N, C-alpha and C positions, 0 to 999 in steps of 0.2 A: 181508533183502531182496536181490534180485539187483541188481548194479551193472554198468553198461556204460560203458566209457571211450570218450568221443567227443572229437573234435578240433574246436575252435572258433577259426577264424582262426589266430592265432599261439600259442594256448595250449590246454591240455587240461584238462578237468574231468571229474568222475565224475558220471554221471547216475543218480539213484536214483529209482525209481518209488514210488508209494504202496504201503504194505506190506500192505494188505488185499486181499480178493478182488474188490472192486468197482472198476470203472474208468468214466470218463465215457462211453465208448462203449457201456456197458451200458444206457444210457438211450436209448429210441427218440426222445426229444424233444431230444436234443443237436443244436444247430444250428450251433455254432461252438466250437472249442477251439484256443486258441493256447498253445503251450508252449515257452518260451524255453530249456528244458533239453534239448530234443530236437533234436540236430544235423541230423537228417534233414529237419526242417522249415525250416531256415535256409539262405538263399542270401546270400552275402556276398563282398565283395572285400576280402581281408585281414580287418580287424575292422569294416569298414563294412557295416552291414546293408543288403541290397537288398530281400529279401522274407521274410516270416514266414508260412509256409503253415498253413492250417487242418487240424487233425487229425480233424475230423468228416468225414462223407461228402459234405459240401456244397461243398467247395472255396472257402470264403469267405476267400481269401488276402488278406494285407495287404502293401501296398507302402510302403517306407520313404522318408521325405523327409529330405534333408540329413544322411544318414549317422549315425543312431544306432548305438551300438557293441555288438558281440557279441564274446565271448571276452575281455573286459577286466574283468568283474565277476562275482562269484558270491555266492550265499547258500545256506547248508547244503551247500556243495560243488557247487552246481548253477549253470549259466550263467543269467544274467539279461540283459535288454536295457537298456542305459544311455542315457538321454537327457540332453543337456547344459543344457536350460532356455533355450537361445538360439533354436533354430529346428528342432529335430529332432522327428519324429513318425512314426507308422505309420498307414496309413489304408486303408479299403475304401469305395469310393463306390457300391457295387452292392447291399449287403446291409443291411437293417434288419429286425428281426423285425416281422411284420405282425399278430401276435396277442399275447395275454397271454404274458409271458416273464419270466425272471429272468436277471440278469447278475451274474456272480461274478468278482472280480478280485483278484489278489495283487500288491501293489506297495509301493514305498517312496518317500516324498518326502524328498529330501536337503536342498535349500535352497529357501526361498520369498522372492521379492522383489516379488510383486504378488498382490493378492487374486484376480486372474483366472487365475492359474496353475492349469491343469486337468489332471486325471488322464485324463479321457476325455470324449468328446462322442458322443451317440447321436442322430442325426436332423439335420434342417436347420432350416427356419423353425419347425417344431414339433419341439422337441428337449429333451434332458436333458443337463445338464453336471454333472460331479462336480469341484468346484474347491476352492481353498484358502480363499477369502473373507477373507483376512487378509494383510497385507503382510509378515508375518514368521514366521508359523507355520501349519502345515496343520491346518485345523479341520474337514475332511470336510463341506463344505457341498454340498448337492444342490439344483440349480436346475432349474426348468421355465421355458421361455421365456414371458415375459409376466406371470409371477407373482412374480418376484424370489426372494429366499431363502425358500423354503417352510419349510425346517427345516435344522438343522445340528447338529453334534455337536462341542463343544469337547472335545478329548482331549489330555491331557498327553503321551501316547505317539504323537501323530499324525505326528511327524517323526522321520526316521532309524530307523524301525522298520517291518519288513515286516508287513503286515496283510492280512486277508481281508475284503473288503467285498462284500456281496450286496445287490442291489436287486431287488425284486419288483414288477412293473408289472401291475396288474389293470385293463385297459381297460374291462371290463364295468362295474365299480363306479366307475371313475375314481380309484382309490386306489393308493397304492404304499407300500412299506416299505423300510427300510434296516437291515441287520445289519452289525456290525463284530465280527469274530472270533466270529461265531455269536450275539452278543448283540443283541437288538432295540433300535435307537436311534431309529427313526422309525416310528410306527404310525398317524399321522394325516395322511399325505400326501393331497392332494386335487387337483382341477383337472387331472387327467392328460390329459383329452381322449380322443379315440378311438384314435389311433395316433401314432407319431413318423413324419413323412414321410421318405421315402428320399432322403437327400442324402449323408451321410457317417457313418461310424463311425470315430472317431479316438482313438488313445492317445498320450499325451505332450503333448496340446494341446487347446484348445477347438475348433479347426479348423486348417486347414493354413496359416493366416497370422496366428495370434494365440494367446495364452494358453499358451505353452509352459511345461512343468514340468521342473525338475531332478529326475529321478526314475529309478527302475528298475522294469521290468515283468517279472514272473516268469511269470504264467499267467492265462488268461481262459477262462471257460466261459459259454455262453449256452444255456439250455434253454427251449423254447417251451411252458412250463407255469408255474404259480404254486404248485405244491405243495411242501411242505417235504421230501418224500422225496428228490427229486433234489438240492434245494438243500442240505440238511443232509449228505447223502452227499458232495457235492462239497466242502463245507467240511471234513468229516472227512478226505477224501482229500488235500486241499491242505494241511491242518494237519500231517498226518503227513509229507508229502513235503517241505515247506518249513520244518519245525520251528517252527511257530507255535502258541501256546497258545490253545485255544478257551475260551469262556465256561464257567464251572463247570457250568451247567445243560444244556450241549449233549449230545445223545445219543452223540456220538463224541469226547468230551473224553478218554476213556481209550484211544482207538486208532482206526484207520481202519475204514471199513465193510467 
């Protein structure tokens, strides 16, 4: 794989792309792509992140709140964005997918002190939240507003380990799925409603005034389709790039697409 040395704030890391021929931009349905390892998408003052730009063609850029850190932490020799769990987040208040979509995220939870600690929030009064649901360990609970904990996944490796989590939202049937490192963990989601209303898309918190997580964010992709083709290719791409082991039955467990 080709490597490109980039400078992040006060430190330097090696940026390594996925090793296969496929890239997220090969999908016509890519609507958002955030990549903490790409210095060209990062605006910062020293190590204080200001903006994380969207690598898709849609310019769905994210603004940082309260100085999450860049250039201070890496995984697989790649830069990640570090959130302190006190008040830091990144947010876009203009973009929420308006049709069926899937959301794929690479992250690590470091410490948990409240069940409301959240990795991300999609939407406003009609929303989805990926949160810890435990005061001491990250259990990958997925919430829809008004329905409580529809489902969750107790996982021994849920904390201090980078993972790939994919959610597939089918508004036509009102159902959704969750995959962790390519393995299906929720297949009976219901009560999805018609869409998530446009209010905010937040990482590092449930919104910009609560639910902050002590976490690291590596990469995010959103595709406005619900097919496994893009979803599994993105999982394979991310697993290769970030050195994460996929489920044994995954089509790209042996290498990237």
